[in-house]
N, C-alpha and C positions, 0 to 999 in steps of 0.2 A: 385587641389590635396590637401588632408589634410596634416597636419604637423606631422604625426606620422605613424609608422608601417612598410612601405615598400618603396623601391626606384623604381620609374618608370624609366626604361632605354630603350628608343626607339632609333632606328637608329644604332643598332649594337654596343652599348657601353658595352663591356665585352663579356664573353663566356657564353652561356646558358647551364645550367646543369640540368639534371633530374636524380634523384637517383632511380626512380621507374617508371614503365610504365605509360603513360598518361591515364587519364580517361576522358570520355566525358558524359555529362548529358544534357538532353533537358528539359527546363522549358518553360512554357507559362504564360503570364500575360496580363490582360486587360490594354490597352494603350490608351492614349489621345495624338494625334498629332496636334500641333498648327501651322497653316500656318503663314507666315509673315503678319503683320498688314495691309499692303497695299492691301491684297487680299479681305478683308472684309468678308471672309468666316468663319464660325464657326469651332470649333475644330472637328477633325475626330476621331471617336471612333472605336477601333478594338482590335485585339489580336496579340501579338507578340510572336513568338516561337524562342527560342535561345538555342544553344548548346554551352556550355562552356567546353573547353578542357584544362587540366592542369595535371602536374605530381601528382600521388597519394601520393608520399613521396619525401622528399628532406631534405637537411641538412642546418643548419645555415650557412650563407655565400654564398649559391647557388643563382644563378640568373636563374629564371625559366620563360619560355614563357607561356603566357596565350592567348588562341585563342577564339574569339567570332564569332560564325557562326550564321548568321541570317537565320534560316530555313524558317521563314515566317514573313514578315513585316506587320505592322498593317493595311496597306491599299494598294490597287492596284494602278498602274498608270492609271488614269482615261481615259475615252474615248474622249480625246481631242488632245493629242500631242504624237507622237512617240519620245522616248528618244534615242539619238544617243549612239553609242558605246563609252565606257570610258568617260562618263560624270557624273557618280554618285560616290560620295565619302562619306562613313559613318565615324562618330566619336561617341564615347560613353564613358560610365563610368561603372566600376564594383566596387561594394562596397566590401571592404575587412573587414572581421570580425573574431571573435574568439580570438586567442591569441593577435592580434593587431587590431586596428581600423584605417582604411585609405580608400582612394579611388584611383582606378587605371584608368588612362586615356587610352582609346583604340583608335586605328586609323586604318583605312583601306585605300588601294590605290584607286585612281580614276580609277576603272576598272570594267566594266560590259559589257555584250552582249547588242545589241540593245533591247530595251524594248518597245514593241508595245503598242498602246493604249489599255486600258481595260485588262491589263494583270498584273500578280504579279510583284512587285518590286523585282529586283534581286540585292542583295547587296554583295559586296566582303567581305571576312573575315576581322575582325579587330584583331589586335595583340597589346599586351603590355607585359612588362617584370617586374617581381617582384624580388627585391633583398631581400632575407630572412635573417633577423637579429635577430630573436627571436624564440625560440622553442615553440612548441605547435601546436594545430590544427587551420588552417587558412581556412576560408570559403570565397567563391567567389560567389557573387550574382549580376546578371545583373541589370542595372538601366537605366537611361535615355540615349537616343541616338539622334543624329542629322543626317539627310540626306541632303547633299549638292548636287545640280544639277548645273553644270557649264554652260550649254547651253539651250536655246539661251541667258540666263543670269544666274548669280549666285544667287541661292535662297536656303534658309535653312528651312527645316521642322523639328520642334523640338518635339520629342516624349518622354513621361514620363509615368511610371507605375501609374495605378490608383487602385492598390491593393497590398497587401503584396506579394513580389516575393519570390519564393522558392530558396534555395541555389542551384547554378548550379554546383559547384565542391568544393572539400575539399582537402587541402594539409596537410599531417602530417609532421611537421618540427621537426627533432630530433637534439640532441647535443646542448642544450640550450646555449644561449649567451646573450649579452647585448641588448641595445636598437636598434633603427633603424633610418635610415635617409631617407629623401625624395629628389628626384631630378626630374627635369622637363623633359617632353617629347618634341617632335618636333612640337606639335600642339599648336595653340593658347589656352591660358587658362590653360596650363599644369603646370604653376608655381603658387606659392601663395605669397601673400603680407602680411607680418606680421604687428603687431601693432606698431613696432618700425619704420615703414616706409621703411624697407628693403625688397628686393625681393629675395625669396629663390628659387633657381633652380640649379639642378645639385649638391646639397650639399654645395653650396657657397652662400655668401650674398653680396649684393651690397648696401652699406649704402648711404642714401640720404644725400645731402649737397650741398652747393652753389659752384659756380665756377666763374672764371673770375672776382675776386674781384677788386674794384677800385672806382674811382669817384673823387679822389682828386689828389694833387701833380702835377697839370698842365696837366695831361693826357686828351686826348679828345676821344680816341678810346678804347673801352672796349670789346674785343672779349669774347663770351661765350663759354662754353664747350658743346660738343655734348652729349645729354642724350637720353636714350631709352624711348619711350612712347608707350603705347598701348591704342588705342581709341576704344570705343564701339559705333557703329553708329546705328542710327535709320533707319528704312526702308524708301526708297528703297535702302539704302546703304548696304555695306557688314556688317557682324556681327562685325568684328573687323578689325582694321588697325594697324599694328605695324611699327613704323618709328623712325629714329633718328631725333632729332630736336636741332637746335642751335639758341640761341638768342644773337645777337650782339647789342651793343649800341654805339652811337657817341654823345658826349656832345654838346649841342647847347644852349648856354646861361645857364639858370637854368634848362632846360629840356634835354631830351635825345631822339635822333632819333633812333628807333628800327628797326632792320632787322631780320626777323625770316626765317630760312631755314629748309626745310625737307631734310632728307638724300638722297644722290644719290641712286636711285634704279629704276628698270625697272617695268613698269606697261603697259600692253597692253591696247590701247584705246578700250573701249567696243563697239564703233560704230563710223561711220564717223560723226565728229562734226565740225561745222564751227568755224572760228576764233572768239575768245572772248566768246565762249559758256560756258567754264568751269572756275570757279573763286574760289580761296580759301580765307578764312579769319580765324583768330584765336583770342581768348580772352586770352591774356597773364596774368597769375595769379601773383599777387604781394604778397610778404610775408616779414617776418622780421619786420622792423620798419614800413613799409607801408602796405596797404591792398587795396583790390579792384581788378579790371582787366583793362587792356589796350587793345583795339581792334587794331589789325594789319590786313592789307588787301593786297591781291595780285591782279594783273590784270588778265584778261582773257587770255586764250591761244593765243599766238601771231600769230599762223598760223593754218589752218585747220588740224584736227587730222584724220589720216587714221585708219580705223579699224584694230586692231591687231598690230599697231605700238606703240613703247614706248612713254610714256607721262611723262613729268616732271611738278611738281607743281612749279609755279614761286615763287620768294621771296615775303614775306609779310612785309609790312612796316607800321609804325605808330609812334606817338610821346608820350613819357611818361613824364608827369609833376609830380614830386614827391610831395606827400602830407604829408611827415614826414621827420624828420632829424634823421639820423642814418644809419645802414646797412640794405638795402632793397634787397630782392631776387626776381628774375624773373624766372618763370617756365612756361612750356607749359600748355595751358588750352584747352578749347573746340575748336576743329577744325570744321569749317563749309565749306562744299563744295556746291556751287550753280551752277546749270546748267540752263542757260537761252536760250531757243530756240525761243523766241518771243511769248509772252503770259505769263501765270503764271509760274514763275521760279520753278524749283525743288530744294528744300533746304534740305540738309542732314546734321544735326548736329551730331558730333562725340565727345562724352564725354570722358575725360581721365579716364581710368580704373585703379584703384589701386593708389598707391603712385608713385610719379615721383620726380626725383632730380631737384634742381634748376639749370638752365643753367648759370645764371649770378648773381653776387653780386655787388651792387653799394653803395658807400658812398654818401647818398643823403642829400640834404638840402630842407626843406619844401618850397614850392612855393605857392603863392596865387592861389586858385582854383585847388589845387593838388589832388592826387588820394586817400589819406587815407580815409577809410570808404566808398568809393564810390562803386557803383554797376558796372554792365557790361559796359565796355568801359570807366570807370571813369579815369580821369587824363590823357587822351590821345586823339589824333585825328588820323585818318587813312589817308593813301595815297596809291595810286597804287604802287605796287612793280615793280621791273625790270622784264624783260621777261626771264632772265636767272635764274638759281637756281636749288635746289635739286629736286629730283623726289620723288614721294610717294612710300614708301617701300611696299613690297608685304604683303599680309594678312596672309601668312602661308598656303594658299590653292593653291599653285603653281602659275604659271604666270597668270592664268586667274582668280585670286581672286579679287583684289582691284577694287572697283567701277564698276565691271561688271554688277551690278544691274542697272547701267545707260544705259545698252544696250536696248534701247527702241525699241520695236518690232512693225512691221507694222500692226497697227490697229487690233491686234490679241488678243483674250482672251486665256491665257495660263493656263493650269491646271497642276501643278507640285506637286506631293505628296499630293494631296487633296486640293490644294489652287488655286484660280483663280486670275490672274493678268491682268490688262488692262493697256496698255502703249501708249505713244505718237506715232502716225504714223510716218513711215520713211520719209514721205513727209515733216514733220516739221523738222526732223533732217537735211534733205538735204537743207532746207532753212537756 
């Protein structure tokens, strides 16, 4: 969401007002839909037809509901797989123009009738709410949208206009006022990160900074503070993972033994997985006086995972050898999830998206061969973590979000939203 114009208020924050009857206008535009990279499929070309509904008039201070109805998606459900009931969830963006310039995030429920093969995609309506804080004429123009299908695995098909799109609706805002604020919705990516490193959402800011300072005075244990992190994952992983992360340190001579924990949270296992199949690691980012990264690693899951049952990520451990003298910070970095079923492992890197606060500050003393200026895994070694620890938080796409892309399907080629996916047979999963 952009940093000016209107406030997006999803999830019932405030009372929706409309000072004039709602209007609805249908627009169509050429669209390119891009399947996940794992599919190897070229983009799909088609036409999207959208109907935007919004009040014709409103006053400064009103909160108005905007509805996006997809009359026709850019492509059909291909002749490969029937989509089950309530497995399709759309999200999208509306460009706000005229008196203000902003973007409005839209979200629909995971709700649809069964969609047979070779039939039109049926998408539920998406909704968003604008808080109007400036007088004038405001235009609403549909823009890019994403179709998520949760079964038999979570996949995203991303669609964007390939021509100038006509305005879908216009709101005349009367009784002029001051500026406007922005606030985040309930979907991933609905907040913005400013240049100061703070995260803006719901009209408030969370400033970045270190935590758990220490390193001297005879102390040996240095607990970090819990910080929020959003990860952007490569295919076949989920688009994003949002989790709380804590970095703790224990002084060991001139070095520090690190323990990284993800927040407690529920994630359903995407498939039956044998013990030891799923293993996390992270590149902890160094800042302040020091630089580089320290790799920490967790063990595989200690027991077999049942499909649909909660999964926790184990603690990740490693050793940090300081490469500089001064105050050094430790922050969450790239999270990597590896699934090994015997053969070539599936490696899913998840990069930190936007700014993130430091979890820990340490008063460090330079050690020979330390981390300053080093690259990945500089200044540290890794060791297996304990089997206990935090769970991977959900992705913002309900309980069937995070890592459902690992639901490897039985020797089947699946076509979802115009994309083909080939996965490991169930027999390998069972091994």
